C-alpha positions as CSV (number, residue, x, y, z in Angstrom):
1,M,27.5,15.6,-7.0
2,I,24.0,17.0,-7.8
3,L,21.1,14.5,-7.6
4,R,18.2,15.3,-9.8
5,I,14.5,14.2,-9.5
6,C,14.7,12.3,-12.9
7,E,17.6,10.2,-11.6
8,V,15.7,9.2,-8.5
9,I,12.7,8.3,-10.7
10,E,14.9,6.1,-12.9
11,R,16.3,4.4,-9.8
12,L,12.8,3.7,-8.5
13,W,12.0,1.7,-11.6
14,Q,15.1,-0.4,-11.8
15,P,13.8,-3.4,-9.9
16,A,10.5,-3.5,-11.9
17,A,10.0,-6.4,-14.2
18,E,8.7,-4.0,-16.9
19,R,7.5,-0.5,-17.6
20,P,4.0,-0.6,-18.8
21,A,3.1,1.5,-21.9
22,E,0.3,3.2,-19.8
23,T,0.8,3.9,-16.2
24,V,-0.6,6.2,-13.5
25,D,2.9,6.8,-12.2
26,G,4.5,10.2,-12.9
27,L,5.2,13.7,-11.6
28,A,2.0,15.3,-10.3
29,A,4.0,18.5,-9.5
30,G,7.6,19.7,-10.1
31,E,10.2,19.4,-12.8
32,P,12.4,16.4,-13.5
33,D,15.7,18.4,-13.6
34,T,15.2,19.9,-10.1
35,E,18.0,19.2,-7.7
36,V,16.9,16.9,-4.8
37,R,17.6,18.4,-1.4
38,G,15.5,15.9,0.6
39,I,13.2,13.0,-0.1
40,A,10.0,12.2,1.8
41,V,8.1,8.9,1.1
42,A,4.4,8.4,2.1
43,F,1.3,6.4,1.2
44,T,-0.5,9.4,-0.1
45,A,0.1,13.2,-0.5
46,S,-2.4,14.3,2.2
47,Q,-2.4,17.9,3.3
48,C,-0.7,16.8,6.5
49,V,2.0,14.9,4.7
50,L,2.7,17.7,2.3
51,E,3.1,20.2,5.2
52,Q,5.4,17.8,7.0
53,A,7.6,17.3,3.9
54,R,7.9,21.0,3.4
55,E,8.7,21.7,7.1
56,R,11.3,19.0,7.2
57,G,13.2,20.2,4.1
58,A,12.1,17.6,1.6
59,N,11.6,18.9,-1.9
60,L,10.6,15.5,-3.5
61,L,7.7,13.6,-2.1
62,I,7.2,10.1,-3.4
63,V,3.7,8.7,-2.8
64,H,1.8,5.5,-3.7
65,E,-1.7,6.8,-4.4
66,G,-3.1,9.6,-6.4
67,V,-3.0,13.2,-5.3
68,Y,-6.5,14.2,-6.3
69,Y,-8.7,11.4,-5.1
70,R,-8.9,9.3,-8.3
71,H,-6.8,6.4,-9.4
72,A,-6.1,7.8,-12.9
73,G,-5.5,11.5,-13.3
74,R,-7.7,14.4,-12.2
75,A,-11.4,14.7,-12.4
76,A,-12.8,16.5,-15.5
77,R,-14.1,19.3,-13.3
78,E,-11.8,20.4,-10.5
79,D,-13.5,20.8,-7.1
80,D,-12.5,23.3,-4.4
81,V,-10.6,20.9,-2.2
82,S,-8.5,19.7,-5.1
83,R,-7.9,23.3,-6.3
84,I,-6.7,24.5,-2.8
85,K,-4.5,21.4,-2.5
86,R,-2.9,22.0,-5.9
87,E,-2.2,25.6,-5.0
88,A,-0.7,24.5,-1.7
89,I,1.6,22.1,-3.5
90,V,2.8,24.8,-6.0
91,A,3.4,27.2,-3.2
92,S,5.4,24.7,-1.1
93,G,7.9,24.0,-3.9
94,V,7.7,20.3,-3.2
95,A,7.7,18.0,-6.2
96,V,5.3,15.1,-6.0
97,Y,5.9,11.8,-7.8
98,R,3.4,9.0,-7.7
99,F,5.0,5.5,-7.7
100,H,2.2,3.0,-7.8
101,D,2.5,0.7,-10.8
102,G,6.3,0.5,-10.6
103,I,6.6,-0.9,-7.1
104,H,3.8,-3.4,-7.8
105,R,5.9,-4.7,-10.7
106,Y,8.9,-5.5,-8.5
107,R,9.4,-9.2,-8.4
108,P,8.2,-10.1,-6.0
109,D,5.7,-7.3,-5.6
110,G,7.4,-4.7,-3.3
111,I,4.2,-3.8,-1.4
112,T,3.1,-7.3,-0.7
113,L,6.6,-8.5,0.3
114,A,7.0,-5.6,2.7
115,L,3.7,-6.3,4.3
116,A,4.6,-9.9,4.9
117,K,7.9,-8.8,6.4
118,A,6.1,-6.3,8.7
119,L,3.9,-9.1,9.9
120,G,6.9,-11.3,10.5
121,W,5.8,-13.8,7.9
122,A,8.3,-13.5,5.1
123,S,9.7,-17.0,5.8
124,R,6.1,-18.4,5.7
125,I,5.5,-17.4,2.0
126,V,5.2,-20.5,-0.2
127,E,4.3,-18.7,-3.4
128,H,4.6,-15.2,-4.8
129,R,2.0,-14.3,-7.4
130,P,1.6,-10.9,-9.2
131,A,-1.3,-9.8,-7.0
132,A,-1.0,-12.0,-3.9
133,A,1.3,-14.0,-1.7
134,L,0.3,-17.4,-0.4
135,L,1.5,-18.4,3.1
136,T,1.4,-21.4,5.5
137,L,1.0,-20.4,9.1
138,P,1.0,-22.5,12.3
139,M,-2.7,-23.4,13.0
140,Q,-4.5,-20.6,14.8
141,S,-7.9,-19.0,14.8
142,A,-8.8,-16.0,12.7
143,A,-9.2,-14.0,15.9
144,E,-5.6,-14.9,16.9
145,V,-4.4,-13.8,13.4
146,A,-6.3,-10.6,13.7
147,S,-4.7,-9.9,17.1
148,H,-1.2,-10.5,15.7
149,V,-1.8,-8.3,12.7
150,K,-3.1,-5.4,14.9
151,A,-0.1,-5.7,17.2
152,R,2.5,-5.9,14.4
153,L,1.1,-3.0,12.4
154,G,0.0,-0.9,15.3
155,L,-3.7,-0.8,14.1
156,P,-6.5,0.3,16.4
157,F,-8.9,-2.2,14.7
158,V,-9.3,-4.5,11.8
159,R,-12.5,-5.9,10.2
160,L,-13.3,-9.6,10.1
161,A,-15.8,-11.5,8.0
162,G,-16.5,-15.1,8.9
163,D,-16.3,-17.0,12.2
164,P,-13.5,-15.6,14.5
165,A,-12.9,-19.3,15.6
166,T,-12.1,-20.4,12.0
167,S,-8.9,-22.5,12.0
168,C,-6.3,-20.8,9.7
169,V,-3.3,-22.4,8.1
170,R,-3.4,-21.5,4.5
171,V,-3.5,-17.7,4.2
172,G,-3.5,-15.3,1.2
173,L,-2.1,-11.9,1.5
174,L,-3.5,-9.2,-0.9
175,A,-2.3,-5.6,-0.3
176,G,-4.3,-2.5,-1.2
177,Y,-7.5,-2.7,-3.3
178,R,-7.2,-6.4,-4.2
179,G,-9.9,-7.7,-1.9
180,G,-12.5,-7.9,-4.6
181,G,-14.2,-11.1,-5.7
182,E,-12.3,-11.4,-9.0
183,L,-9.0,-11.9,-7.2
184,A,-10.1,-13.2,-3.8
185,I,-12.7,-15.9,-4.5
186,P,-10.5,-18.1,-6.7
187,L,-8.0,-18.2,-3.9
188,Y,-10.7,-19.6,-1.5
189,E,-11.5,-22.2,-4.2
190,E,-7.8,-23.2,-4.1
191,G,-8.2,-24.0,-0.4
192,V,-7.2,-20.8,1.3
193,D,-8.7,-20.6,4.8
194,L,-8.1,-16.9,5.4
195,L,-7.5,-13.9,3.2
196,I,-5.9,-10.7,4.5
197,A,-6.5,-7.7,2.2
198,G,-6.5,-3.9,2.4
199,E,-10.0,-3.4,1.1
200,G,-12.5,-4.3,-1.7
201,P,-16.2,-4.0,-2.5
202,E,-18.2,-5.1,0.5
203,W,-20.8,-6.9,-1.6
204,E,-18.3,-9.2,-3.2
205,T,-15.8,-11.1,-1.1
206,P,-17.4,-10.5,2.3
207,E,-20.8,-11.8,1.0
208,Y,-19.0,-14.8,-0.5
209,V,-17.5,-15.5,3.0
210,R,-20.9,-15.1,4.6
211,D,-22.5,-17.6,2.3
212,A,-19.6,-20.0,2.5
213,V,-19.9,-20.1,6.3
214,A,-23.7,-20.7,6.0
215,Q,-23.0,-23.6,3.8
216,G,-20.6,-25.2,6.4
217,R,-17.5,-24.2,4.5
218,P,-15.4,-22.2,7.0
219,K,-13.6,-19.2,5.5
220,A,-12.6,-15.9,6.9
221,L,-11.6,-12.5,5.5
222,L,-9.5,-9.9,7.4
223,L,-9.6,-6.3,6.1
224,L,-6.8,-4.0,7.3
225,G,-7.6,-0.8,5.4
226,H,-5.9,0.3,2.2
227,A,-3.3,2.5,3.7
228,A,-2.5,0.0,6.6
229,S,-1.8,-2.7,4.1
230,E,0.5,-0.6,1.8
231,E,2.3,1.7,4.1
232,P,4.9,-1.0,5.0
233,G,5.9,-1.1,1.3
234,M,6.4,2.6,1.2
235,A,8.4,2.5,4.4
236,A,10.6,-0.2,2.9
237,L,11.1,2.0,-0.2
238,A,12.2,4.9,2.1
239,E,14.7,2.6,3.7
240,E,16.1,1.5,0.4
241,L,16.5,5.1,-0.8
242,R,18.4,5.9,2.4
243,R,20.8,3.2,1.5
244,V,21.2,4.3,-2.1
245,Y,21.4,8.0,-1.4
246,P,23.2,8.4,2.0
247,Q,24.0,12.0,1.1
248,V,20.4,13.0,1.0
249,P,17.9,13.1,4.0
250,V,15.1,10.5,3.4
251,L,12.0,10.5,5.5
252,F,9.0,8.2,5.8
253,L,5.9,10.1,6.7
254,S,2.7,8.5,8.0
255,D,-0.8,9.7,8.6
256,P,-2.9,8.5,11.5
257,P,-5.7,6.0,10.5
258,I,-8.3,7.7,8.4
259,F,-11.3,6.0,10.0
260,Q,-12.4,6.0,13.6
261,S,-14.3,3.2,15.3
262,L,-17.2,4.8,17.2
C-alpha cells in the first residue's frame, strides 16, 4: 500500500489536543501527495542533516525548528545562505515538514516528556503543565544534577547560573526556548529550587537567579542548549513512526553540538 506525505502529516497530529488556527507547522518543501520511500526525523534541517537524509534514501524529513533561521516563515529579503539552502533542498528531492506546534500540543507535551524520560526522571514528574513539567528529585546539589544531565544526554557542557552547591529537590523542566522570565520566574516563586531549560534571554532568568542568590534565596538555573533539550522529543517521535510504519525506513538524524567551549 502506498504511503503518502499527507497521511504521515495527519498521523503526526493525531495525539495533539488541538490544531491551532495559526501554526508555524507545514511543508517547507515538497508536495503532500508524494509517496513516502523513507522518513528522517531531526531537530532542524541543517545542511548536514539534509545531505544525510538524501544519502540514506529518505524523501521526507520531519524537523522541529524552522528551515530558514526564523520562527515564523522566511525573511522578507532572502539572503545568500537561505537561497543556496533552498536550491539544495529542491535539488535533493527531499520534502521537509516542520512539526513544532503539533508535538508541543500533545498531552503531555511530547518534547518535555521525552526529555524527562531521557534523563531517567519520568517517574519523578508530579505535574505536567503546557510549558513545563514539575519534578521532585532526591536531594542533591545543582552541580550533581548538572553532571547527571550531561551524562544522560551526552553533552560536552551545560551552563549553570547560581551556586553549584544549591540543594535541589523541586525541579522545573522547560524544553526549548522557554527559559525566559515570563515562564521561569513564576516557577521560582512557587518554590522551585532549580530550573532546567534549553535557552532564554540571558538578561531575564539568569539575572533573576543572580539577584535571588545575593538576597540569600538559593536558586539555580541549568541551560542545556535549545537542540539538546528538544532532540530527545524528536528521537521519540522517530521511534513512534517506526512502530506505526514498519514498512518504511525511519531514521533519526542528529547534528553535533552547535557551540564549542573554548
